[in-house]
Structures are given as structure tokens and as C-alpha cells.
TIPADREN-262491 format. One record per residue (C-alpha): residue in three letters; x, y, z; residue number from 0. Coordinates in pm, 1 decimal. Example, Ala and Ser with C-alpha at 12.3 -4.5 7.8 and 13.67 -1.06 7.14 Angstrom:
[rec 'ALA' [1230.0 -450.0 780.0] 0]
[rec 'SER' [1367.0 -106.0 714.0] 1]
REM end
This chain:
[rec 'UNK' [10788.5 11945.4 5946.2] 0]
[rec 'UNK' [10645.2 11664.1 5739.1] 1]
[rec 'UNK' [10979.6 11478.4 5746.1] 2]
[rec 'UNK' [11013.7 11509.8 6123.9] 3]
[rec 'UNK' [10656.7 11391.2 6169.6] 4]
[rec 'UNK' [10726.7 11090.9 5944.5] 5]
[rec 'UNK' [11042.3 11002.9 6140.7] 6]
[rec 'UNK' [10858.6 11042.3 6472.4] 7]
[rec 'UNK' [10575.4 10821.1 6351.2] 8]
[rec 'UNK' [10818.0 10552.1 6234.2] 9]
[rec 'UNK' [11006.3 10554.0 6562.6] 10]
[rec 'UNK' [10681.2 10534.6 6755.8] 11]
[rec 'UNK' [10567.1 10237.7 6546.2] 12]
[rec 'UNK' [10902.9 10067.1 6598.3] 13]
[rec 'UNK' [10890.9 10120.7 6974.5] 14]
[rec 'UNK' [10532.7 9998.3 7008.4] 15]
[rec 'UNK' [10608.3 9687.0 6801.3] 16]
[rec 'UNK' [10917.7 9619.8 7009.8] 17]
[rec 'UNK' [10730.2 9655.7 7341.5] 18]
[rec 'UNK' [10445.1 9432.2 7223.9] 19]
[rec 'UNK' [10695.9 9171.2 7110.1] 20]
[rec 'UNK' [10882.7 9180.7 7441.9] 21]
[rec 'UNK' [10556.6 9148.2 7639.0] 22]
[rec 'UNK' [10459.4 8846.1 7430.7] 23]
[rec 'UNK' [10800.2 8684.9 7490.4] 24]
[rec 'UNK' [10777.1 8750.7 7864.1] 25]
[rec 'UNK' [10427.0 8602.0 7887.7] 26]
[rec 'UNK' [10554.9 8282.2 7723.6] 27]
[rec 'UNK' [10906.3 8293.0 7866.9] 28]
[rec 'UNK' [10944.4 7917.1 7918.0] 29]
[rec 'UNK' [10848.0 7846.3 7557.8] 30]
[rec 'UNK' [11074.7 8129.5 7444.8] 31]
[rec 'UNK' [11366.6 7982.2 7638.2] 32]
[rec 'UNK' [11315.2 7639.2 7484.2] 33]
[rec 'UNK' [11272.7 7799.0 7142.1] 34]
[rec 'UNK' [11613.1 7971.1 7148.9] 35]
[rec 'UNK' [11805.2 7668.3 7282.2] 36]
[rec 'UNK' [11944.4 7598.4 6935.3] 37]
[rec 'UNK' [12051.9 7961.4 6896.6] 38]
[rec 'UNK' [12217.6 7953.6 7241.6] 39]
[rec 'UNK' [12414.5 7639.2 7154.9] 40]
[rec 'UNK' [12509.5 7771.9 6811.7] 41]
[rec 'UNK' [12627.4 8108.8 6944.6] 42]
[rec 'UNK' [12820.4 7946.1 7229.9] 43]
[rec 'UNK' [12986.4 7705.7 6982.5] 44]
[rec 'UNK' [13096.5 7984.4 6748.3] 45]
[rec 'UNK' [13238.1 8200.0 7028.8] 46]
[rec 'UNK' [13405.3 7910.2 7214.5] 47]
[rec 'UNK' [13572.3 7779.1 6896.5] 48]
[rec 'UNK' [13704.8 8124.2 6803.5] 49]
[rec 'UNK' [13828.4 8186.3 7158.9] 50]
[rec 'UNK' [14000.8 7846.9 7173.9] 51]
[rec 'UNK' [14174.5 7897.6 6839.5] 52]
[rec 'UNK' [14276.1 8251.0 6938.9] 53]
[rec 'UNK' [14433.9 8124.0 7261.7] 54]
[rec 'UNK' [14610.0 7840.6 7080.4] 55]
[rec 'UNK' [14743.5 8080.8 6818.0] 56]
[rec 'UNK' [14872.9 8318.8 7086.8] 57]
[rec 'UNK' [15062.6 8037.6 7257.8] 58]
[rec 'UNK' [15211.9 7901.1 6935.6] 59]
[rec 'UNK' [15319.2 8246.3 6816.7] 60]
[rec 'UNK' [15492.4 8302.6 7151.1] 61]
[rec 'UNK' [15684.7 7977.0 7095.8] 62]
[rec 'UNK' [15783.8 8096.1 6747.3] 63]
[rec 'UNK' [15910.3 8420.4 6900.6] 64]
[rec 'UNK' [16130.4 8216.9 7135.3] 65]
[rec 'UNK' [16281.6 8038.5 6835.8] 66]
[rec 'UNK' [16342.7 8370.1 6660.7] 67]
[rec 'UNK' [16192.3 8460.7 6324.5] 68]
[rec 'UNK' [16532.9 8573.8 6192.9] 69]
[rec 'UNK' [16666.2 8216.4 6196.0] 70]
[rec 'UNK' [16741.4 8002.5 5889.8] 71]
[rec 'UNK' [16810.4 7632.0 5875.2] 72]
[rec 'UNK' [17017.2 7471.1 5596.3] 73]
[rec 'UNK' [17010.5 7098.8 5526.4] 74]
[rec 'UNK' [17106.2 6865.2 5241.1] 75]
[rec 'UNK' [16830.1 6793.8 4990.0] 76]
[rec 'UNK' [16799.3 6534.2 4714.8] 77]
[rec 'UNK' [16614.5 6695.2 4420.8] 78]
[rec 'UNK' [16340.9 6508.1 4232.2] 79]
[rec 'UNK' [16505.7 6583.5 3897.8] 80]
[rec 'UNK' [16845.3 6666.0 3753.8] 81]
[rec 'UNK' [17178.9 6485.9 3768.0] 82]
[rec 'UNK' [17176.8 6462.9 4150.9] 83]
[rec 'UNK' [16834.4 6302.3 4185.5] 84]
[rec 'UNK' [16992.5 5965.9 4279.5] 85]
[rec 'UNK' [17293.0 6105.0 4468.3] 86]
[rec 'UNK' [17403.3 5939.0 4792.9] 87]
[rec 'UNK' [17399.4 6116.3 5127.6] 88]
[rec 'UNK' [17780.1 6142.1 5128.3] 89]
[rec 'UNK' [17765.9 6350.7 4809.8] 90]
[rec 'UNK' [17493.6 6581.4 4942.4] 91]
[rec 'UNK' [17597.6 6627.1 5304.7] 92]
[rec 'UNK' [17768.3 6931.3 5451.2] 93]
[rec 'UNK' [18106.2 6949.0 5626.2] 94]
[rec 'UNK' [18235.4 7217.7 5863.4] 95]
[rec 'UNK' [18446.4 7369.0 5585.6] 96]
[rec 'UNK' [18131.7 7402.5 5370.0] 97]
[rec 'UNK' [18045.8 7711.4 5574.0] 98]
[rec 'UNK' [18385.0 7881.2 5561.3] 99]
[rec 'UNK' [18342.2 8245.4 5458.1] 100]
[rec 'UNK' [17961.8 8234.3 5453.4] 101]
[rec 'UNK' [17915.8 8544.5 5670.7] 102]
[rec 'UNK' [18163.0 8739.7 5454.4] 103]
[rec 'UNK' [17978.5 8647.8 5132.1] 104]
[rec 'UNK' [17629.6 8693.9 5279.7] 105]
[rec 'UNK' [17610.7 9047.8 5425.2] 106]
[rec 'UNK' [17260.0 8991.9 5568.8] 107]
[rec 'UNK' [17389.5 8712.1 5794.5] 108]
[rec 'UNK' [17509.3 8781.2 6146.9] 109]
[rec 'UNK' [17642.5 8437.7 6244.3] 110]
[rec 'UNK' [17612.6 8065.4 6188.4] 111]
[rec 'UNK' [17614.6 7784.5 6440.7] 112]
[rec 'UNK' [17723.7 7423.7 6380.3] 113]
[rec 'UNK' [17631.6 7119.2 6582.3] 114]
[rec 'UNK' [17670.5 6748.0 6521.9] 115]
[rec 'UNK' [17555.8 6410.8 6649.3] 116]
[rec 'UNK' [17548.6 6046.4 6538.0] 117]
[rec 'UNK' [17382.0 5986.0 6202.2] 118]
[rec 'UNK' [17178.3 5696.5 6342.1] 119]
[rec 'UNK' [16926.8 5666.5 6626.3] 120]
[rec 'UNK' [16847.6 6041.6 6611.1] 121]
[rec 'UNK' [17136.2 6151.3 6834.6] 122]
[rec 'UNK' [17024.5 5921.6 7120.1] 123]
[rec 'UNK' [17286.9 5796.3 7365.0] 124]
[rec 'UNK' [17291.9 5647.8 7711.7] 125]
[rec 'UNK' [17397.4 5884.8 7989.9] 126]
[rec 'UNK' [17447.9 5767.7 8346.2] 127]
[rec 'UNK' [17551.0 5881.9 8690.2] 128]
[rec 'UNK' [17600.5 5601.3 8938.3] 129]
[rec 'UNK' [17279.3 5395.9 8921.5] 130]
[rec 'UNK' [17076.5 5666.1 8745.9] 131]
[rec 'UNK' [17043.5 5619.4 8369.2] 132]
[rec 'UNK' [16894.2 5815.9 8079.7] 133]
[rec 'UNK' [16872.2 5583.1 7782.9] 134]
[rec 'UNK' [16760.1 5832.4 7518.8] 135]
[rec 'UNK' [16954.4 6153.8 7584.2] 136]
[rec 'UNK' [17037.5 6384.6 7293.2] 137]
[rec 'UNK' [17415.6 6418.3 7287.9] 138]
[rec 'UNK' [17541.1 6680.0 7043.6] 139]
[rec 'UNK' [17862.4 6864.7 6971.9] 140]
[rec 'UNK' [17826.2 7243.2 6954.3] 141]
[rec 'UNK' [18047.3 7532.9 6849.1] 142]
[rec 'UNK' [18104.9 7872.1 7010.1] 143]
[rec 'UNK' [17811.8 8039.4 6828.5] 144]
[rec 'UNK' [17555.7 7793.7 6963.7] 145]
[rec 'UNK' [17443.1 8005.9 7259.4] 146]
[rec 'UNK' [17357.0 8319.8 7064.0] 147]
[rec 'UNK' [17216.7 8135.8 6760.0] 148]
[rec 'UNK' [16983.0 7921.1 6971.0] 149]
[rec 'UNK' [16890.4 8190.9 7226.3] 150]
[rec 'UNK' [17014.1 7959.5 7500.0] 151]
[rec 'UNK' [17262.2 8056.3 7768.5] 152]
[rec 'UNK' [17454.2 7888.8 8045.9] 153]
[rec 'UNK' [17266.8 7942.5 8373.0] 154]
[rec 'UNK' [17522.3 7770.5 8598.6] 155]
[rec 'UNK' [17895.7 7720.1 8553.3] 156]
[rec 'UNK' [18061.5 7833.7 8229.1] 157]
[rec 'UNK' [18030.5 7779.2 7852.6] 158]
[rec 'UNK' [18288.7 7594.6 7646.1] 159]
[rec 'UNK' [18616.3 7779.4 7600.2] 160]
[rec 'UNK' [18840.5 7791.7 7294.6] 161]
[rec 'UNK' [19072.1 7546.9 7472.3] 162]
[rec 'UNK' [18787.1 7298.5 7532.1] 163]
[rec 'UNK' [18716.1 7289.1 7159.4] 164]
[rec 'UNK' [19071.0 7278.8 7025.9] 165]
[rec 'UNK' [19183.5 7015.5 7277.4] 166]
[rec 'UNK' [18869.6 6799.9 7225.7] 167]
[rec 'UNK' [18814.9 6812.0 7599.1] 168]
[rec 'UNK' [18597.7 6563.6 7785.4] 169]
[rec 'UNK' [18370.8 6828.9 7933.7] 170]
[rec 'UNK' [17998.4 6876.3 7886.5] 171]
[rec 'UNK' [17700.1 7102.5 7939.3] 172]
[rec 'UNK' [17368.2 6958.0 8050.8] 173]
[rec 'UNK' [17010.5 7080.8 8082.8] 174]
[rec 'UNK' [16825.7 7102.4 8411.5] 175]
[rec 'UNK' [16617.2 6803.1 8304.2] 176]
[rec 'UNK' [16929.8 6585.4 8280.6] 177]
[rec 'UNK' [17051.5 6704.8 8621.2] 178]
[rec 'UNK' [16714.8 6615.3 8770.9] 179]
[rec 'UNK' [16686.9 6272.2 8607.1] 180]
[rec 'UNK' [17042.0 6178.6 8703.0] 181]
[rec 'UNK' [16989.7 6312.7 9058.9] 182]
[rec 'UNK' [17291.0 6542.0 9038.1] 183]
[rec 'UNK' [17141.9 6787.5 9286.7] 184]
[rec 'UNK' [17104.0 7163.4 9255.5] 185]
[rec 'UNK' [17472.5 7223.5 9181.4] 186]
[rec 'UNK' [17587.0 6960.4 8927.9] 187]
[rec 'UNK' [17889.8 7158.8 8807.9] 188]
[rec 'UNK' [18209.4 6962.6 8868.6] 189]
[rec 'UNK' [18047.7 6617.5 8874.8] 190]
[rec 'UNK' [18150.5 6339.3 8635.5] 191]
[rec 'UNK' [17895.7 6153.2 8423.5] 192]
[rec 'UNK' [17928.1 5869.5 8172.6] 193]
[rec 'UNK' [17822.6 5918.4 7810.0] 194]
[rec 'UNK' [17819.5 5565.1 7675.7] 195]
[rec 'UNK' [18154.2 5442.9 7813.0] 196]
[rec 'UNK' [18341.8 5776.9 7829.1] 197]
[rec 'UNK' [18367.6 6005.1 8132.9] 198]
[rec 'UNK' [18276.7 6371.9 8095.8] 199]
[rec 'UNK' [18291.5 6646.7 8357.0] 200]
[rec 'UNK' [17990.3 6876.3 8386.3] 201]
[rec 'UNK' [18107.7 7238.6 8355.9] 202]
[rec 'UNK' [17771.4 7411.4 8319.2] 203]
[rec 'UNK' [17392.2 7394.5 8292.7] 204]
[rec 'UNK' [17232.9 7534.7 7976.7] 205]
[rec 'UNK' [16881.3 7677.7 7942.3] 206]
[rec 'UNK' [16615.0 7442.3 7801.0] 207]
[rec 'UNK' [16537.7 7429.8 7431.2] 208]
[rec 'UNK' [16277.7 7681.0 7305.2] 209]
[rec 'UNK' [16102.3 7413.1 7097.4] 210]
[rec 'UNK' [15737.1 7445.7 6997.5] 211]
[rec 'UNK' [15581.5 7295.9 7310.0] 212]
[rec 'UNK' [15224.6 7350.9 7188.8] 213]
[rec 'UNK' [15278.3 7157.8 6865.9] 214]
[rec 'UNK' [15512.3 6888.9 6991.9] 215]
[rec 'UNK' [15412.3 6853.4 7356.5] 216]
[rec 'UNK' [15667.4 6744.8 7615.1] 217]
[rec 'UNK' [15987.9 6671.1 7427.5] 218]
[rec 'UNK' [16274.8 6428.7 7485.2] 219]
[rec 'UNK' [16495.9 6711.1 7357.9] 220]
[rec 'UNK' [16472.5 6852.3 7710.2] 221]
[rec 'UNK' [16721.3 6575.5 7804.0] 222]
[rec 'UNK' [17018.7 6724.4 7622.7] 223]
[rec 'UNK' [17390.5 6689.9 7679.8] 224]
[rec 'UNK' [17637.6 6906.7 7487.7] 225]
[rec 'UNK' [18006.1 6840.4 7428.3] 226]
[rec 'UNK' [18261.5 7050.0 7233.1] 227]
[rec 'UNK' [18216.1 7027.8 6855.6] 228]
[rec 'UNK' [18565.0 6885.9 6797.8] 229]
[rec 'UNK' [18501.8 6615.7 7059.2] 230]
[rec 'UNK' [18184.1 6493.5 6894.3] 231]
[rec 'UNK' [18263.1 6547.8 6526.5] 232]
[rec 'UNK' [18346.8 6241.2 6325.3] 233]
[rec 'UNK' [18365.2 6307.8 5951.0] 234]
[rec 'UNK' [18227.1 5966.0 5858.2] 235]
[rec 'UNK' [17964.7 5906.7 6128.1] 236]
[rec 'UNK' [17827.3 6249.8 6221.7] 237]
[rec 'UNK' [17517.1 6430.0 6112.7] 238]
[rec 'UNK' [17607.9 6795.9 6075.1] 239]
[rec 'UNK' [17342.5 7056.8 6145.5] 240]
[rec 'UNK' [17360.3 7430.9 6098.7] 241]
[rec 'UNK' [17151.1 7730.1 6193.2] 242]
[rec 'UNK' [17205.1 8072.2 6038.6] 243]
[rec 'UNK' [17103.4 8397.0 6205.8] 244]
[rec 'UNK' [17007.5 8696.4 5994.5] 245]
[rec 'UNK' [17087.3 9045.0 6124.5] 246]
[rec 'UNK' [16713.9 9110.9 6165.9] 247]
[rec 'UNK' [16375.5 8968.5 6072.3] 248]
[rec 'UNK' [16343.6 9233.6 5799.4] 249]
[rec 'UNK' [16645.9 9104.1 5606.6] 250]
[rec 'UNK' [16573.3 8731.9 5662.2] 251]
[rec 'UNK' [16442.7 8693.0 5305.7] 252]
[rec 'UNK' [16756.5 8865.5 5169.6] 253]
[rec 'UNK' [16972.6 8635.5 5381.5] 254]
[rec 'UNK' [16789.8 8333.8 5241.0] 255]
[rec 'UNK' [16860.1 8443.0 4882.9] 256]
[rec 'UNK' [17226.3 8516.6 4964.5] 257]
[rec 'UNK' [17274.2 8175.2 5129.0] 258]
[rec 'UNK' [17115.1 7998.2 4832.2] 259]
[rec 'UNK' [17346.9 8185.8 4594.2] 260]
[rec 'UNK' [17648.1 8106.4 4814.5] 261]
[rec 'UNK' [17585.0 7731.4 4814.0] 262]
[rec 'UNK' [17501.0 7715.4 4444.0] 263]
[rec 'UNK' [17843.9 7868.9 4372.7] 264]
[rec 'UNK' [18019.3 7653.4 4634.9] 265]
[rec 'UNK' [17859.6 7334.6 4501.0] 266]
[rec 'UNK' [17908.5 7441.9 4138.7] 267]
[rec 'UNK' [17542.4 7384.5 4048.6] 268]
[rec 'UNK' [17487.6 7483.1 3682.7] 269]
[rec 'UNK' [17213.1 7735.4 3598.5] 270]
[rec 'UNK' [16879.6 7557.4 3556.5] 271]
[rec 'UNK' [16970.5 7260.5 3776.8] 272]
[rec 'UNK' [16776.1 7221.9 4104.1] 273]
[rec 'UNK' [16934.2 7294.2 4442.7] 274]
[rec 'UNK' [17093.9 7009.4 4639.4] 275]
[rec 'UNK' [17021.9 7187.4 4965.5] 276]
[rec 'UNK' [16722.6 7346.4 5133.7] 277]
[rec 'UNK' [16714.0 7680.4 5316.7] 278]
[rec 'UNK' [16417.9 7690.2 5556.5] 279]
[rec 'UNK' [16340.8 8013.2 5745.2] 280]
[rec 'UNK' [16146.4 8003.6 6072.0] 281]
[rec 'UNK' [15938.7 8294.8 5936.2] 282]
[rec 'UNK' [15814.1 8069.0 5656.0] 283]
[rec 'UNK' [15680.2 7830.1 5921.0] 284]
[rec 'UNK' [15510.4 8126.8 6089.7] 285]
[rec 'UNK' [15345.8 8225.8 5759.6] 286]
[rec 'UNK' [15227.4 7868.3 5697.9] 287]
[rec 'UNK' [15082.1 7853.3 6047.4] 288]
[rec 'UNK' [14908.2 8190.2 6000.7] 289]
[rec 'UNK' [14742.6 8069.0 5679.2] 290]
[rec 'UNK' [14644.7 7736.5 5835.5] 291]
[rec 'UNK' [14498.3 7902.7 6145.3] 292]
[rec 'UNK' [14287.7 8140.9 5933.5] 293]
[rec 'UNK' [14156.2 7849.6 5727.8] 294]
[rec 'UNK' [14084.9 7644.3 6040.7] 295]
[rec 'UNK' [13901.0 7938.4 6199.3] 296]
[rec 'UNK' [13684.9 7988.8 5889.0] 297]
[rec 'UNK' [13600.3 7618.5 5860.2] 298]
[rec 'UNK' [13514.5 7576.2 6228.0] 299]
[rec 'UNK' [13299.2 7890.8 6226.5] 300]
[rec 'UNK' [13104.6 7754.2 5929.2] 301]
[rec 'UNK' [13055.7 7418.2 6102.9] 302]
[rec 'UNK' [12951.5 7580.8 6430.7] 303]
[rec 'UNK' [12715.8 7817.7 6243.8] 304]
[rec 'UNK' [12517.1 7517.1 6120.6] 305]
[rec 'UNK' [12372.4 7474.9 6469.8] 306]
[rec 'UNK' [12268.7 7841.3 6458.5] 307]
[rec 'UNK' [12064.4 7779.4 6145.6] 308]
[rec 'UNK' [11916.8 7464.0 6294.9] 309]
[rec 'UNK' [11812.5 7677.6 6591.4] 310]
[rec 'UNK' [11668.9 7931.7 6347.5] 311]
[rec 'UNK' [11446.1 7665.9 6193.8] 312]
[rec 'UNK' [11314.5 7588.0 6542.4] 313]
[rec 'UNK' [11243.3 7957.2 6602.0] 314]
[rec 'UNK' [11055.6 7984.4 6270.7] 315]
[rec 'UNK' [10850.3 7676.7 6352.2] 316]
[rec 'UNK' [10746.3 7815.0 6692.9] 317]
[rec 'UNK' [10668.6 8159.1 6549.3] 318]
[rec 'UNK' [10442.0 8003.9 6283.7] 319]
[rec 'UNK' [10256.6 7826.8 6564.8] 320]
[rec 'UNK' [10236.9 8162.1 6750.5] 321]
[rec 'UNK' [10078.5 8324.0 6445.1] 322]
[rec 'UNK' [9811.3 8054.5 6444.0] 323]
[rec 'UNK' [9752.1 8095.0 6818.3] 324]
[rec 'UNK' [9722.3 8473.5 6793.2] 325]
[rec 'UNK' [9506.2 8487.6 6481.4] 326]
[rec 'UNK' [9213.2 8653.7 6661.4] 327]
[rec 'UNK' [9451.2 8908.8 6820.6] 328]
[rec 'UNK' [9591.7 8994.7 6477.2] 329]
[rec 'UNK' [9241.2 9025.8 6333.1] 330]
[rec 'UNK' [9136.1 9256.3 6616.6] 331]
[rec 'UNK' [9439.7 9480.6 6572.0] 332]
[rec 'UNK' [9376.9 9504.3 6198.4] 333]
[rec 'UNK' [9007.8 9579.2 6261.9] 334]
[rec 'UNK' [9095.1 9881.6 6478.9] 335]
[rec 'UNK' [9334.8 10020.4 6222.2] 336]
[rec 'UNK' [9671.4 9842.4 6255.3] 337]
[rec 'UNK' [9850.4 9842.4 5922.2] 338]
[rec 'UNK' [10002.7 9540.5 5754.9] 339]
[rec 'UNK' [10352.3 9684.5 5809.7] 340]
[rec 'UNK' [10284.5 9722.3 6184.6] 341]
[rec 'UNK' [10188.9 9352.6 6215.2] 342]
[rec 'UNK' [10489.5 9253.1 6002.6] 343]
[rec 'UNK' [10726.4 9465.4 6212.0] 344]
[rec 'UNK' [10592.4 9330.9 6543.8] 345]
[rec 'UNK' [10648.5 8964.7 6455.7] 346]
[rec 'UNK' [10981.5 9035.7 6288.4] 347]
[rec 'UNK' [11111.7 9225.7 6591.7] 348]
[rec 'UNK' [10981.6 8953.9 6821.9] 349]
[rec 'UNK' [11178.0 8689.1 6632.3] 350]
[rec 'UNK' [11493.9 8901.5 6619.3] 351]
[rec 'UNK' [11462.5 8973.0 6991.9] 352]
[rec 'UNK' [11429.3 8599.6 7060.4] 353]
[rec 'UNK' [11746.2 8524.0 6863.8] 354]
[rec 'UNK' [11942.3 8810.7 7020.6] 355]
[rec 'UNK' [11836.8 8685.5 7365.2] 356]
[rec 'UNK' [11972.6 8348.9 7260.0] 357]
[rec 'UNK' [12293.9 8524.6 7156.2] 358]
[rec 'UNK' [12332.4 8681.7 7502.5] 359]
[rec 'UNK' [12273.0 8346.3 7674.2] 360]
[rec 'UNK' [12514.4 8186.8 7425.4] 361]
[rec 'UNK' [12783.9 8440.4 7518.8] 362]
[rec 'UNK' [12737.9 8355.8 7888.1] 363]
[rec 'UNK' [12757.5 7983.1 7810.3] 364]
[rec 'UNK' [13067.6 8038.4 7592.8] 365]
[rec 'UNK' [13248.4 8214.1 7878.7] 366]
[rec 'UNK' [13169.9 7919.0 8105.0] 367]
[rec 'UNK' [13297.0 7674.1 7839.9] 368]
[rec 'UNK' [13620.6 7871.6 7792.9] 369]
[rec 'UNK' [13682.1 7880.3 8168.7] 370]
[rec 'UNK' [13629.1 7502.2 8179.7] 371]
[rec 'UNK' [13859.8 7440.6 7877.9] 372]
[rec 'UNK' [14137.3 7650.1 8035.2] 373]
[rec 'UNK' [14151.4 7407.3 8329.3] 374]
[rec 'UNK' [14154.7 7087.5 8124.1] 375]
[rec 'UNK' [14489.5 6908.7 8170.3] 376]
[rec 'UNK' [14700.2 6858.6 7859.4] 377]
[rec 'UNK' [14524.2 7126.8 7652.1] 378]
[rec 'UNK' [14718.7 7450.8 7583.0] 379]
[rec 'UNK' [14406.6 7668.0 7610.3] 380]
[rec 'UNK' [14485.7 7861.4 7926.4] 381]
[rec 'UNK' [14525.7 8182.5 7722.1] 382]
[rec 'UNK' [14189.2 8152.5 7547.5] 383]
[rec 'UNK' [13993.9 8477.1 7537.8] 384]
[rec 'UNK' [13693.5 8609.4 7349.1] 385]
[rec 'UNK' [13792.7 8876.2 7093.8] 386]
[rec 'UNK' [13547.7 9161.9 7047.6] 387]
[rec 'UNK' [13500.6 9079.4 6679.9] 388]
[rec 'UNK' [13383.8 8729.4 6777.4] 389]
[rec 'UNK' [13114.9 8876.1 7004.4] 390]
[rec 'UNK' [13005.0 9106.5 6722.4] 391]
[rec 'UNK' [13003.3 8816.2 6476.1] 392]
[rec 'UNK' [12793.5 8600.0 6708.0] 393]
[rec 'UNK' [12532.3 8872.4 6761.8] 394]
[rec 'UNK' [12529.0 8957.8 6391.9] 395]
[rec 'UNK' [12466.3 8591.5 6306.8] 396]
[rec 'UNK' [12189.1 8577.4 6569.3] 397]
[rec 'UNK' [12021.7 8887.2 6421.3] 398]
[rec 'UNK' [12054.2 8749.3 6067.0] 399]
[rec 'UNK' [11902.1 8418.5 6178.7] 400]
[rec 'UNK' [11612.9 8608.3 6339.4] 401]
[rec 'UNK' [11564.8 8816.1 6024.6] 402]
[rec 'UNK' [11577.7 8519.1 5786.1] 403]
[rec 'UNK' [11364.6 8276.9 5983.3] 404]
[rec 'UNK' [11129.1 8540.9 6121.9] 405]
[rec 'UNK' [11036.5 8671.9 5779.2] 406]
[rec 'UNK' [10799.8 8385.1 5689.6] 407]
[rec 'UNK' [10591.3 8399.2 6013.2] 408]
[rec 'UNK' [10580.8 8781.0 5998.8] 409]
[rec 'UNK' [10460.4 8782.3 5638.2] 410]
[rec 'UNK' [10203.0 8513.0 5719.8] 411]
[rec 'UNK' [10071.4 8723.7 6009.5] 412]
[rec 'UNK' [10056.0 9044.5 5803.9] 413]
[rec 'UNK' [9859.6 8875.1 5522.4] 414]
[rec 'UNK' [9576.9 8752.8 5746.0] 415]
[rec 'UNK' [9232.9 8881.6 5647.8] 416]
[rec 'UNK' [9077.5 9068.7 5946.1] 417]
[rec 'UNK' [8728.7 8918.7 5897.9] 418]
[rec 'UNK' [8860.1 8563.9 5868.3] 419]
[rec 'UNK' [9096.0 8618.8 6161.8] 420]
[rec 'UNK' [8815.6 8739.5 6390.9] 421]
[rec 'UNK' [8610.0 8427.3 6312.3] 422]
[rec 'UNK' [8907.5 8200.7 6396.6] 423]
[rec 'UNK' [8850.2 7973.1 6698.6] 424]
REM end
């Protein structure tokens, strides 16, 4: 019975203090609104930053999924130490025969795809149709595994056949961007275009590249022209690229180790010497991005939280003034029996309520900011949304600010001497 009476008394005290605090805020609502402006801005900043980063992360991760997290890329690499540290490109480069038997020796691999282009000017060539010219098209030779390895398929016409590759045929595949820029119409299959000074017949249209649009923006790689690998490959002048596809994302790390072992044996690299090649999995880029995004989120939250604490200082300043203004009221309440804890609780709850009100207004402002950011041209923030944990974090920070910066005014009010307070003018 004593325990229940104690609990009931505590709840009653809490409720009375809360009501008195709310009435005081309502009576001075304009001052209260101006007081919590800093808290509103701080809360809105924290929520808007988190929502923007969440939307950006969602979009980038979707682009990574398009690329495929079971993909590996192999390229020549000049080590910083060892006997090959000063080796020329011709000693380090790959050739088509470098990949013979790789899928047999690497059981975690499903396929590999080769492509090639000129070693200079980043694969750029001039492509024209009548008076329409693309001066910076990417012209590359591809093999039969290109479509599956790159997750790109022919949407019109047909892919390259075995005969096209073995006969070094003058046929090509283009992207929709090339067809549009050359004004080839909706059905470009069968038309002849010039690549530099050689005529190629368009036999199909291939899907656009699933590059990371968010990170790179609009890409010139959308203007791509593909010819059979044997047509484009020149042993002395070509840059050879390769992409390996693991059987699944789960065995991508095993595939990476198997590929590294395969090339160390093929290149006869002695134990202890550094690799002269680099195996880069797409999943590793995903992991790097995940770590970077977490760090960026933490840093931006800390920066945005500074404005919350600045707002808290403003709240404390106003509440100290309120204590001075209400000195006689405090003295009267103490004179009729109000305890020190009751006075302390009233002012503390009043400050917390002020900050939480600022948190609610900040949430409303953050939603407006996010809606505005989603419509800004050139910013990939159309998928921004407020996660529930961000709302909880914002309100928790608001409550903590109210607790920290409301403590000093509440203690000052509770320590007032009733006799001195009643004589205060």
C-alpha cells in the first residue's frame, strides 16, 4: 500500500509539473517559438542530412547491383618493389592466350569476357553517318561472353555470331545513344556507318552500360560501338580488358584467390615476389562504399548536431531569464508547501518540452527540405526518405539537449529562498 501510494504521488507530481510547464509555454508561446528556433534548425539538419545520405546510398547500391557483385576485374599492375618494379607495359600486359584454361583451373569461375580497344585516347574514335558525327565514341572489340558477363543484351537485331568473329567481319553493335546521335531512326539494323575510314554494318542494338550513374554522372560510355573481337584486336596496339564472373556472390572471394594463384603460376612469379597483376572485385568497391558512407553519416550528424547544442544554449539562456521573471511565483509556491524537487521537476520538464516541441517542428521542416531536395535538378536525391531510427535519434538529441541545458535553470529555481523570493520586485 505504501509503495502504490508513493508511485501515485510521484505520478501526480510529474503530471502537475508537466501541466504547469505547458501552461507557462502556452502563455509565452511567441517567446517559446523563438527560443526553440535553434533546436528546430538543428533537428531539421540532422534528419535532412541522414535522409539525403540514405537516399544517395540506396541509389548507388542499386547501381552496384546492376554491375553485379559477383564480378572480378583483372588488369596488369606494376609493383612498387621486386624485380618487375621497372617493367615496361609490354612485359606486364595480358594477351588473349593468357586466359586459356582459366575456368578449368578456377572452379569458382563461371566465365570470362575479353574486350579490346586502342591503347591511346581511351578507346575514342570518330563514328559518322552521312553528315552526323560522333567524335568521341567508345569503339571496342568484344567476344561471345560479353553479353552475359556485362549483363547487357541485344534489344534489336542479333548478337555477333561465331562466323562474325572468325571471319573478322565488318559488322557492329551500337547503343541507343549512338543511334540517336547519328539520326539512324528507330530501326538502325542494316544501316552502314563509318568508324574512322572503314564501313561497318549495324546488325543490332545493345542495352546501355550499367555504369555507376550516381558517382560518374552522365557518361560518354553511353556512346558505344562494338565490333567482333578478332576485327578490333591488334597485338601491338590494343588494350586488352577482361572481366571474370564468379558462379555466385558467395564464392567471389574464393574465385579471387583462385585467379591470383592461376596468374602467379602462369607468370612464374616466385614465392615472396609481389603480383604483377591486380584482381579487383566489385564487392570490394561495395564494401569500401559502405564504410565511407557510414563514416560520412557519422561526421555529418556530428556537424549538424552542433546547431542543436547552440540552440540548447539559447534555451538555457531564456530559461534563466524565466527563473528571474518568476521569482515571486517560485517563492509563493515554496511558501505554501511546494518542495524543492517539485520546482526542479517543473522547470526541467518545461525545458525538455520546449526542446521536444522544437524536435517536432524540426521534423516537419526536414520533410519539407527533403521534398525540395528531391526536385532539385542534377541531384540524385529523389529516393531520399527519413528512416525511423533518424526520427528517434533527432528526438533523443532534443530531449538530451533539454535535459542538459535545462538543468542549470531548474537547479537555480529550486535553490531560491522563499523569503527572499517573495520580496523580489
